[in-house]
Each structure stands twice: as C-alpha cells, then as structure tokens.
C-alpha positions, 0 to 999 in steps of 0.5 A: 780260503775258507776254513771248514772248521768255522761254524758255518754250513757249506753251500751246495751240500745237504744240511742234514749231513752237517753234523755227521761224524765224518764231516765233524772229523774233517772239520777237526771237531769232537766226534761220537766215534771215529768215522770210517769209509773205504776207498774203492768200497763200491766195487769188485769186492762186492758180489752185488756190484759184480751182478749189476755191472755184468755186461756193462762197460766201466765207462757206461756204468759211470754215465748211467745215473741208475747204476751210479746210484745203486753202486754207490749205495751198496757199501753203505747198506752192507758195511754201515760206513760213515760216508759214501763215495760217488761211483765214477772214474778219474778219467770220466771228465776227460771222456766227457770233453771228447778225449778218445779213451777207454777203460780196458779190463785188466789194464785201466784207462787207455788213451788213443792219442797221447798228448805230447805236443803243444798243439795237442792241448787243443783237444782239452776243452773246458768242461761244462755242467752239460757235459756231465749232466748224468753226474748232477742227476745221479747225485740228486738221486743219491742225496735223496737216498743217503739222508744223513750219510755224507756223499764224497765227490772226487776227481783225479788230480792234474798230475795223475790225469796228465800222466795217463794222457802223456803215457797213453795209459798206466805206466810203471816209470812215467818216463814220457811224463817226466820227459815232458815235465823236464824237457818242456816245462812251459808245455807241462805247466800249461797242460797241468793248468788246463787239467786243473780247470777241468778238474775244478769244474768237475768237482764244482758240478758234484758239490753243487749237486749235493756232495758234502766233501770232495777228494782229489786222488793223485794216484801216481804223484808218489813217483816225484821228488819233493822238489819236483812236486813243489815246482811242477805239480803243486801249483795246479793242485792248489788251483783246484783246491782254491777253486772249490774253497768258497763252498766250505766243504772239506777237501781231501788230498790223497796219493800213493807212496807220498810219505815224502810229500805229505807236508807239501800235499797239505800246503797245496790246500787240503783240509784233510790229508790222506795217508797210505799205509807206509807212514804211521799216522803220528809221524804223518801228523808231524810231517803235515803239521797242525791245522789238518785232519788226517785220513787212513791208513790200514794196509788193505792186505791186512784184511786177508789175515785172521780176524784177531790180526786185523783187530791188532793192526787196527788198534795200532792205527787208532793208537797212532791217531789218538793225538790227532786233531781229526781222524777219518779211518780208512785203508791206506789205499783202495779195497783189493778186489778179492777182499772178503766183504764180511771183513770190511763189515767187521772192521767198520763195527770194530772201529765204531765200537772201539772208539765210541765216546 
C-alpha cells in the first residue's frame, strides 16, 4: 500500500495542487494554515445553486458536465475553501449501471426493485469509464478552472450503497439490511464485494480524470457494532481503498455516528479519517492511532448560533486538533440546507486567520 506521506507526486491528479494546504495536511506535512472544506458545501445553502438547479432533477444535474462544473465551483468562489468536492450523489454509479432508482425530493434515493435474493445480484454489472463519461468530462473542465485548488472525488461506501439497495430507500433502523447481513452472510458478502468493485471503478475514473484526493462516504455504517463492522463490512471497504492505493492520492473515510468504529475505519485503509461532531478530535486521535490525519469536526448546527459562539466552538475544535499529525477542518457532517452562506465564509476566514503559521 502506497504511503501518501512519501515525497512522490501521485499519478493522475494535477501537479499544481500537490503543495496545497489541503493535500499537505492529508499527508501529515507542515501547512501554512489549517485547510478548510465542508461536506455538502456545494448545494442547497447557496442561492446560486438553487438558481442553476431550478427545474433540473437531481440525477440529471449530476450527469451534465456544465452544471457539475458550475455547482462544484460555487463554494470555492464564495467561501475560498481549500478544496472543492465533486458535485454528484452516491447513487450515481448505481444509476450508471442500470439500477432502476430515482432521487425523490424530500425523501432521497428510492430503488424500484430492492436487492434481497441471490439472483438480484445479476443486476449489478461492472462499471466502465464509458458508463460515466460525463464524470471524466466534468473533472477535465473543473481542473482547468480550479488551478491550484485540489478537487476531491467521492463515492458511497459498499455498506451504505447496500443499505439503499436492500431497503429500497432511506431507513431509520436498517431492518432489511441487517436481516440479510445476519441471515445470509454469504449473499451479503457477495453483495458488498460486488459493490466494492463498482465503487473502486468509480473512484478510479475520478482520479484518472484529475481528482487530487477521494472520500468514501459511509453514511449509515454507524448503525453497526464494531464486531459487525469488522466481520461484515470492513473487508469491502478495504478492497476499495486498496484498489486506488497505487495512485498515491489521499483517501478519506467518513461515516456518521461512528465514534465506536473510528479505529476500525482507520484500519480499513484510509489515510485520513473523518470524525463527526460527537467525539473530540484529541479523543478521536487516540482511538484511530498514529499514522493518520483527521478531518472534522464542528457541529453543523453551531453555524446557526451568533458569530461569537461559532468562533468559541471553532476554537475548541482547533484546540483539540492542536496535537494531531495532520488536520483538515470540516464540519462533523454536511452543511444544513438553511445555513447562512455568510456564516460559512466567515468560518473559513476565521480558521485561516487563527491558524496562520
């Protein structure tokens, strides 16, 4: 497995981003300031996003390179964040291979025919670059516009994709998912292995097109115990990380409600472990162990408080991160839709000013 802290430039991604504060922090190298980006920074909190998305369904917007480029660039222009994240959705690769699904407003991804039997696996064919040619085109456009600002590619982790496929949509308790995981462990393992291949192929397309880092989102994995994660999920996540290790780009792993899983998520192969707001970063570092950078972890709801309170809570995050080998400042989950965009802009400026070296 390639060590991203090694002094070698990765293949595939633009060389002008290599010395950026974001990539330096991911590699656990000294930085001029703590880099900042936000999960869901491109989206519903921005009026310019709502304007360009007006009348355009979510999945269509993810497949139009012009819209993807514009939406991805919007928070970079407005907030001066240290990295852009490719605008897409975790179900895009599933849609690209022919899974009958849609993203319904106010609900989320909905799968027409859930996968619950072995014969259903036949619907999950391999993903090829031609299936997502619009991704390659959009990233080519983006890297030309971003210059020295790194672009983060991303994908949904096998467990979270499996949960959507098995449940047929979002789920509070994941009862069908866990019933399959416990009741037919062989089918479950084959499902996650198939999804690991699809996910790895999707990340490879993004890296080869010019993404400078990748993040694996495991949104629902916090529903599992450590024992279940190690036995039934970690092999598939590791397969994804191993598949892209040779590119030398930083690999970030993030999940929600994963305080008890942080060490295992680091073991799965990430170079950077994302931490939600429930665990202080110094404690997260203890759980993850040495050799990993951390990302996070201001509670997104804090941004609704007065400016002084936001700065106080930000100070607590930065103080907890002061002894880390590498730290990327982020929220502990995505930007909430009704967040004041100016609060995000002020937060970026505050972190940059407070941590300038």
